[in-house]
Biotite code that builds the C-alpha atoms (Angstrom):
import biotite.structure as struc

atoms = struc.array([
    struc.Atom([119.938, 70.897, 74.970], chain_id="A", res_id=1, res_name="UNK", atom_name="CA", element="C"),
    struc.Atom([121.955, 73.473, 77.064], chain_id="A", res_id=2, res_name="UNK", atom_name="CA", element="C"),
    struc.Atom([119.775, 76.446, 75.808], chain_id="A", res_id=3, res_name="UNK", atom_name="CA", element="C"),
    struc.Atom([116.556, 74.577, 76.819], chain_id="A", res_id=4, res_name="UNK", atom_name="CA", element="C"),
    struc.Atom([118.071, 73.934, 80.357], chain_id="A", res_id=5, res_name="UNK", atom_name="CA", element="C"),
    struc.Atom([119.095, 77.621, 80.562], chain_id="A", res_id=6, res_name="UNK", atom_name="CA", element="C"),
    struc.Atom([115.750, 78.604, 79.583], chain_id="A", res_id=7, res_name="UNK", atom_name="CA", element="C"),
    struc.Atom([114.073, 76.455, 82.391], chain_id="A", res_id=8, res_name="UNK", atom_name="CA", element="C"),
    struc.Atom([116.492, 77.726, 85.049], chain_id="A", res_id=9, res_name="UNK", atom_name="CA", element="C"),
    struc.Atom([115.520, 81.382, 83.938], chain_id="A", res_id=10, res_name="UNK", atom_name="CA", element="C"),
    struc.Atom([111.795, 80.610, 84.186], chain_id="A", res_id=11, res_name="UNK", atom_name="CA", element="C"),
    struc.Atom([112.162, 78.879, 87.680], chain_id="A", res_id=12, res_name="UNK", atom_name="CA", element="C"),
    struc.Atom([114.195, 81.678, 89.184], chain_id="A", res_id=13, res_name="UNK", atom_name="CA", element="C"),
    struc.Atom([111.118, 83.916, 88.590], chain_id="A", res_id=14, res_name="UNK", atom_name="CA", element="C"),
    struc.Atom([108.646, 81.638, 90.258], chain_id="A", res_id=15, res_name="UNK", atom_name="CA", element="C"),
    struc.Atom([107.834, 82.529, 93.855], chain_id="A", res_id=16, res_name="UNK", atom_name="CA", element="C"),
    struc.Atom([106.714, 79.874, 96.382], chain_id="A", res_id=17, res_name="UNK", atom_name="CA", element="C"),
    struc.Atom([104.041, 81.726, 98.617], chain_id="A", res_id=18, res_name="UNK", atom_name="CA", element="C"),
    struc.Atom([102.974, 79.836, 101.727], chain_id="A", res_id=19, res_name="UNK", atom_name="CA", element="C"),
    struc.Atom([99.943, 80.212, 104.068], chain_id="A", res_id=20, res_name="UNK", atom_name="CA", element="C"),
    struc.Atom([97.392, 81.859, 101.682], chain_id="A", res_id=21, res_name="UNK", atom_name="CA", element="C"),
    struc.Atom([94.213, 81.324, 103.956], chain_id="A", res_id=22, res_name="UNK", atom_name="CA", element="C"),
    struc.Atom([90.854, 80.956, 102.340], chain_id="A", res_id=23, res_name="UNK", atom_name="CA", element="C"),
    struc.Atom([87.538, 79.789, 103.537], chain_id="A", res_id=24, res_name="UNK", atom_name="CA", element="C"),
    struc.Atom([86.171, 76.377, 102.560], chain_id="A", res_id=25, res_name="UNK", atom_name="CA", element="C"),
    struc.Atom([84.807, 76.617, 98.842], chain_id="A", res_id=26, res_name="UNK", atom_name="CA", element="C"),
    struc.Atom([86.882, 79.566, 97.960], chain_id="A", res_id=27, res_name="UNK", atom_name="CA", element="C"),
    struc.Atom([89.983, 78.951, 95.751], chain_id="A", res_id=28, res_name="UNK", atom_name="CA", element="C"),
    struc.Atom([92.823, 81.463, 95.924], chain_id="A", res_id=29, res_name="UNK", atom_name="CA", element="C"),
    struc.Atom([92.923, 83.875, 92.962], chain_id="A", res_id=30, res_name="UNK", atom_name="CA", element="C"),
    struc.Atom([95.136, 86.911, 91.837], chain_id="A", res_id=31, res_name="UNK", atom_name="CA", element="C"),
    struc.Atom([93.430, 89.102, 94.481], chain_id="A", res_id=32, res_name="UNK", atom_name="CA", element="C"),
    struc.Atom([94.375, 86.754, 97.249], chain_id="A", res_id=33, res_name="UNK", atom_name="CA", element="C"),
    struc.Atom([97.979, 86.496, 96.111], chain_id="A", res_id=34, res_name="UNK", atom_name="CA", element="C"),
    struc.Atom([98.323, 90.275, 95.615], chain_id="A", res_id=35, res_name="UNK", atom_name="CA", element="C"),
    struc.Atom([97.048, 90.774, 99.071], chain_id="A", res_id=36, res_name="UNK", atom_name="CA", element="C"),
    struc.Atom([99.488, 88.478, 100.507], chain_id="A", res_id=37, res_name="UNK", atom_name="CA", element="C"),
    struc.Atom([102.393, 89.980, 98.428], chain_id="A", res_id=38, res_name="UNK", atom_name="CA", element="C"),
    struc.Atom([101.051, 93.542, 98.921], chain_id="A", res_id=39, res_name="UNK", atom_name="CA", element="C"),
    struc.Atom([101.314, 94.246, 95.316], chain_id="A", res_id=40, res_name="UNK", atom_name="CA", element="C"),
    struc.Atom([98.880, 95.041, 92.406], chain_id="A", res_id=41, res_name="UNK", atom_name="CA", element="C"),
    struc.Atom([97.062, 92.216, 90.685], chain_id="A", res_id=42, res_name="UNK", atom_name="CA", element="C"),
    struc.Atom([98.665, 93.160, 87.346], chain_id="A", res_id=43, res_name="UNK", atom_name="CA", element="C"),
    struc.Atom([102.030, 92.337, 88.765], chain_id="A", res_id=44, res_name="UNK", atom_name="CA", element="C"),
    struc.Atom([101.129, 88.687, 89.048], chain_id="A", res_id=45, res_name="UNK", atom_name="CA", element="C"),
    struc.Atom([101.679, 86.983, 85.570], chain_id="A", res_id=46, res_name="UNK", atom_name="CA", element="C"),
    struc.Atom([100.626, 83.595, 86.254], chain_id="A", res_id=47, res_name="UNK", atom_name="CA", element="C"),
    struc.Atom([100.084, 81.074, 89.305], chain_id="A", res_id=48, res_name="UNK", atom_name="CA", element="C"),
    struc.Atom([99.370, 77.684, 90.149], chain_id="A", res_id=49, res_name="UNK", atom_name="CA", element="C"),
    struc.Atom([98.397, 76.033, 93.368], chain_id="A", res_id=50, res_name="UNK", atom_name="CA", element="C"),
    struc.Atom([101.055, 73.680, 94.781], chain_id="A", res_id=51, res_name="UNK", atom_name="CA", element="C"),
    struc.Atom([99.604, 72.334, 97.880], chain_id="A", res_id=52, res_name="UNK", atom_name="CA", element="C"),
    struc.Atom([96.177, 72.671, 99.743], chain_id="A", res_id=53, res_name="UNK", atom_name="CA", element="C"),
    struc.Atom([95.936, 71.902, 103.526], chain_id="A", res_id=54, res_name="UNK", atom_name="CA", element="C"),
    struc.Atom([93.225, 71.923, 105.824], chain_id="A", res_id=55, res_name="UNK", atom_name="CA", element="C"),
    struc.Atom([93.704, 74.377, 108.861], chain_id="A", res_id=56, res_name="UNK", atom_name="CA", element="C"),
    struc.Atom([91.752, 73.340, 111.710], chain_id="A", res_id=57, res_name="UNK", atom_name="CA", element="C"),
    struc.Atom([93.325, 74.949, 114.571], chain_id="A", res_id=58, res_name="UNK", atom_name="CA", element="C"),
    struc.Atom([90.368, 77.492, 115.347], chain_id="A", res_id=59, res_name="UNK", atom_name="CA", element="C"),
    struc.Atom([86.687, 76.986, 115.639], chain_id="A", res_id=60, res_name="UNK", atom_name="CA", element="C"),
    struc.Atom([86.516, 77.821, 111.819], chain_id="A", res_id=61, res_name="UNK", atom_name="CA", element="C"),
    struc.Atom([87.794, 75.655, 109.197], chain_id="A", res_id=62, res_name="UNK", atom_name="CA", element="C"),
    struc.Atom([89.952, 77.187, 106.492], chain_id="A", res_id=63, res_name="UNK", atom_name="CA", element="C"),
    struc.Atom([92.127, 75.845, 103.778], chain_id="A", res_id=64, res_name="UNK", atom_name="CA", element="C"),
    struc.Atom([95.785, 77.084, 103.627], chain_id="A", res_id=65, res_name="UNK", atom_name="CA", element="C"),
    struc.Atom([97.488, 77.229, 100.233], chain_id="A", res_id=66, res_name="UNK", atom_name="CA", element="C"),
    struc.Atom([100.917, 77.025, 98.947], chain_id="A", res_id=67, res_name="UNK", atom_name="CA", element="C"),
    struc.Atom([101.178, 78.716, 95.485], chain_id="A", res_id=68, res_name="UNK", atom_name="CA", element="C"),
    struc.Atom([103.718, 79.015, 92.779], chain_id="A", res_id=69, res_name="UNK", atom_name="CA", element="C"),
    struc.Atom([103.485, 82.525, 91.155], chain_id="A", res_id=70, res_name="UNK", atom_name="CA", element="C"),
    struc.Atom([105.422, 84.164, 88.457], chain_id="A", res_id=71, res_name="UNK", atom_name="CA", element="C"),
    struc.Atom([105.534, 87.824, 89.527], chain_id="A", res_id=72, res_name="UNK", atom_name="CA", element="C"),
    struc.Atom([107.087, 91.022, 88.134], chain_id="A", res_id=73, res_name="UNK", atom_name="CA", element="C"),
    struc.Atom([110.208, 92.040, 90.048], chain_id="A", res_id=74, res_name="UNK", atom_name="CA", element="C"),
    struc.Atom([110.089, 88.952, 92.084], chain_id="A", res_id=75, res_name="UNK", atom_name="CA", element="C"),
    struc.Atom([113.202, 89.470, 94.009], chain_id="A", res_id=76, res_name="UNK", atom_name="CA", element="C"),
    struc.Atom([111.723, 92.277, 95.949], chain_id="A", res_id=77, res_name="UNK", atom_name="CA", element="C"),
    struc.Atom([109.077, 89.975, 97.594], chain_id="A", res_id=78, res_name="UNK", atom_name="CA", element="C"),
    struc.Atom([111.800, 87.562, 99.011], chain_id="A", res_id=79, res_name="UNK", atom_name="CA", element="C"),
    struc.Atom([111.994, 89.649, 102.173], chain_id="A", res_id=80, res_name="UNK", atom_name="CA", element="C"),
    struc.Atom([108.644, 88.189, 103.410], chain_id="A", res_id=81, res_name="UNK", atom_name="CA", element="C"),
    struc.Atom([109.055, 85.008, 105.450], chain_id="A", res_id=82, res_name="UNK", atom_name="CA", element="C"),
    struc.Atom([106.209, 83.150, 103.811], chain_id="A", res_id=83, res_name="UNK", atom_name="CA", element="C"),
    struc.Atom([107.776, 83.520, 100.475], chain_id="A", res_id=84, res_name="UNK", atom_name="CA", element="C"),
    struc.Atom([110.660, 81.498, 98.974], chain_id="A", res_id=85, res_name="UNK", atom_name="CA", element="C"),
])
């Protein structure tokens, strides 16, 4: 049981929570959008899933703002960005 718990912690440590990925209505974020936000190559993103979707109606144009959980190579170097936890 301890080894399973250790494995889960190891996997969770490498997940980044990326906030404020903005997309037009009808477009769902993909690796290209996440790579643009992280300023990295698409191949550095191993996997991702959408955690939260919010409607951003502050301006004339409606957009969705997404929070994404992503597994990324060398994740620690992206933690300097304020939109990434």
